[in-house]
C-alpha positions in Angstrom: 48.2 42.7 -6.3 50.8 43.9 -3.7 52.2 47.5 -4.4 55.9 48.2 -4.0 56.3 49.8 -0.6 59.7 51.3 -1.4 58.5 54.7 -2.8 56.2 55.1 0.3 59.1 54.4 2.7 61.5 56.8 0.7 58.8 59.5 1.0 58.5 59.0 4.8 62.3 59.2 5.2 62.5 62.4 3.2 59.7 63.9 5.4 61.6 62.8 8.5 64.8 64.3 7.4 63.1 67.5 6.5 61.5 67.7 10.0 64.9 67.2 11.7 66.5 69.9 9.7 63.7 72.4 10.3 63.5 71.8 14.1 65.1 74.5 16.3 68.5 73.4 17.6 69.7 74.4 21.1 71.8 77.6 21.2 75.5 77.2 21.6 76.5 77.4 25.2 80.0 78.3 26.3 81.8 75.7 28.6 82.6 78.6 30.9 79.0 79.2 31.9 78.9 76.4 34.4 82.2 77.3 35.8 81.1 80.9 36.2 78.1 79.7 38.4 80.4 77.6 40.5 82.7 80.6 41.0 79.8 82.7 42.2 78.8 80.0 44.7 82.3 80.1 46.1 82.2 83.8 46.5 78.8 83.6 48.3 80.3 81.2 50.8 83.4 83.6 51.2 81.0 86.5 51.9 79.4 84.6 54.7 82.8 83.6 56.2 84.0 87.1 56.1 81.5 88.1 58.7 82.8 85.3 61.1 86.5 86.1 61.0 86.9 88.1 64.2 83.7 87.4 66.3 83.8 91.0 67.7 80.8 93.0 68.7 80.2 96.5 67.2 81.4 98.0 70.5 84.6 96.0 70.5 85.2 96.9 66.9 85.5 100.5 67.9 88.9 99.7 69.4 90.2 98.8 65.9 88.9 101.7 64.0 92.1 103.7 64.6 94.4 100.9 63.6 95.9 101.5 60.3 95.7 99.1 57.4 99.0 97.3 57.3 98.4 94.7 54.7 99.6 96.7 51.7 99.9 93.8 49.4 96.3 92.9 49.5 94.6 93.8 46.2 93.4 97.4 45.9 89.8 96.8 44.4 88.8 99.6 42.0 85.0 99.4 41.3 83.8 102.0 38.8 81.1 101.8 36.1 83.7 102.6 33.5 85.8 99.6 34.5 82.9 97.1 34.4 81.8 98.4 31.0 85.2 97.7 29.5 86.0 94.2 30.8 87.8 91.7 28.6 87.5 87.9 29.2 91.2 86.9 29.4 92.4 90.0 31.3 89.6 89.8 33.8 90.1 86.1 34.5 93.8 86.7 35.0 93.2 89.6 37.4 90.6 87.6 39.3 93.1 84.7 39.7 95.9 87.0 40.8 93.6 88.6 43.4 92.3 85.2 44.6 95.8 83.8 45.0 96.9 86.9 47.1 93.9 86.5 49.4 94.4 82.9 49.8 98.0 83.3 50.8 97.0 86.0 53.3 94.4 83.7 54.9 96.9 80.8 55.1 99.1 83.3 57.0 96.1 84.6 59.2 95.3 80.9 60.1 98.7 80.1 61.3 98.9 83.5 63.3 95.6 82.6 65.0 96.8 79.1 65.9 100.1 80.6 67.2 98.1 83.0 69.5 95.5 80.5 70.7 92.6 82.0 68.7 90.1 80.1 66.6 91.4 79.5 63.1 88.4 77.7 61.7 87.0 80.7 59.7 90.3 81.7 58.4 91.0 78.0 57.3 87.5 77.9 55.7 88.2 81.1 53.7 91.6 79.7 52.5 89.9 76.5 51.3 87.2 78.4 49.4 89.8 80.6 47.9 91.8 77.6 46.8 88.8 76.2 45.1 88.1 79.5 43.4 91.7 79.7 42.2 91.4 76.2 40.6 88.2 77.2 38.8 89.8 80.4 37.5 92.9 78.4 36.3 90.6 75.9 34.7 88.8 78.7 32.9 92.0 80.3 31.5 93.1 76.9 30.2 89.7 76.4 28.6 90.1 79.7 26.6 93.7 78.8 25.6 95.2 81.6 27.8 98.4 81.4 29.8 98.0 81.1 33.5 100.0 83.9 35.3 102.8 82.9 37.7 102.0 83.2 41.4 104.2 85.2 43.7 104.3 85.1 47.6 103.3 88.4 49.2 105.4 90.0 51.9 103.5 89.5 55.2 104.1 91.3 58.5 105.1 89.6 61.7 102.5 89.0 64.4 103.4 89.2 68.0 100.1 89.5 70.0 96.6 88.3 69.8 95.5 91.9 69.5 97.6 92.2 66.4 95.8 89.1 65.1 92.4 90.5 65.8 93.4 93.8 64.0 94.4 91.9 60.9 91.3 89.8 61.1 89.1 92.9 61.0 91.0 94.3 58.1 90.9 91.1 56.1 87.2 90.6 56.9 86.4 94.0 55.5 88.6 93.6 52.4 87.5 90.1 51.6 83.8 91.2 51.6 84.8 94.1 49.1 86.7 91.4 47.0 83.7 89.1 47.0 81.2 91.8 45.9 83.6 93.2 43.2 84.3 89.6 41.9 80.6 88.6 41.7 80.0 91.8 39.6 82.9 91.0 37.3 81.6 87.4 36.8 78.2 88.5 36.1 79.6 90.8 33.3 81.6 88.0 31.9 78.6 85.6 31.9 76.8 88.2 29.9 79.9 88.8 27.6 80.1 85.1 26.9 76.4 84.7 26.0 75.5 82.6 29.1 71.8 82.3 30.1 70.7 84.2 33.1 69.7 81.1 35.1 
């Protein structure tokens, strides 16, 4: 006599469904987590480039120590513990985008100034390219969270007449780009934590 297999199959299906429901499911991961990581990689590349913008020795840099900073429209980075503890996602991403656009326009200008004064423009051009990629990632992030992308405005840029002036601006932008990169990486790490992204 052959027993009806239907009850047995039904029992197995119920057990399988119970197992699936009780299995741990992967935690929700924000779509921004991967983008944050790409941004940090761009900033690491920019930090490396910042050290190659003028190719001056320590002794040669002494000649530029007395030169006043004249790029007043470059972002003035304020880095305090209180500021990092009160970051908000949309405001921080908008500010990062605004700063990144400003630096990119300045490096496009520096690249042209170097070329007009027969100086190597490779590092300035490389910085502008990485800043453009960072700008695109920030724009994408704002759109992903449904926030408006702030408009871009061209900064006022001073005229450059000599190679010495170009080197002076290169030194200033090298220093300020490094500060921007360090600050931006700290902001992005805070935002990753705020968004619940895994550490690795």
